[in-house]
C-alpha positions, 0 to 999 in steps of 0.5 A, spaced: 618 831 785 613 834 790 606 834 790 606 842 788 611 840 782 606 835 780 600 840 780 604 845 776 606 840 771 599 837 770 596 844 769 601 846 764 600 839 760 592 841 761 593 848 758 598 845 752 592 840 751 587 845 751 591 849 746 592 843 741 585 841 741 583 849 740 588 849 734 585 842 731 578 844 732 579 851 728 582 847 723 577 842 721 570 846 724 568 851 719 561 853 722 560 859 727 563 859 734 561 852 737 556 852 743 559 845 746 565 841 745 565 834 748 571 830 748 571 822 747 574 819 753 577 813 750 579 816 743 583 822 743 582 823 736 574 824 736 571 830 738 563 832 738 562 839 736 555 841 737 552 834 736 557 833 730 563 828 731 569 830 728 575 825 727 582 828 727 585 822 724 583 824 718 588 830 718 593 829 712 600 827 715 603 832 711 599 837 715 605 838 720 602 843 725 596 839 726 599 832 726 604 835 731 598 837 735 595 830 735 601 827 737 602 832 743 594 831 745 595 823 745 602 823 749 599 828 754 592 826 755 591 818 752 598 816 752 602 811 757 604 817 761 597 821 760 593 822 767 590 828 765 583 829 767 579 829 761 573 833 764 578 839 766 581 839 759 573 839 756 571 845 761 577 849 759 577 848 752 569 850 752 571 856 756 577 858 751 572 857 745 567 862 748 572 867 750 577 867 744 573 864 738 
């Protein structure tokens, strides 16, 4: 795989992680449009939304859609093969929230 292919894969993976986080946040956050989301660089299940920490590991295991999202985020962002820049995911996620919430 050449450098250009790696960039395309990384960009696709970032988009996937952003979509997954967006869906997860929509499922747990009940307030108005968030102003700021901060991702935890050590734990893929933790996000801070407008100063309040949310833990996606509290999502019930029978919630197949969100459990699948969590697993995909973990694999692409925090797993053994995860080498995506969390700062870029965070920027794109916050942009998506501001544009699409």
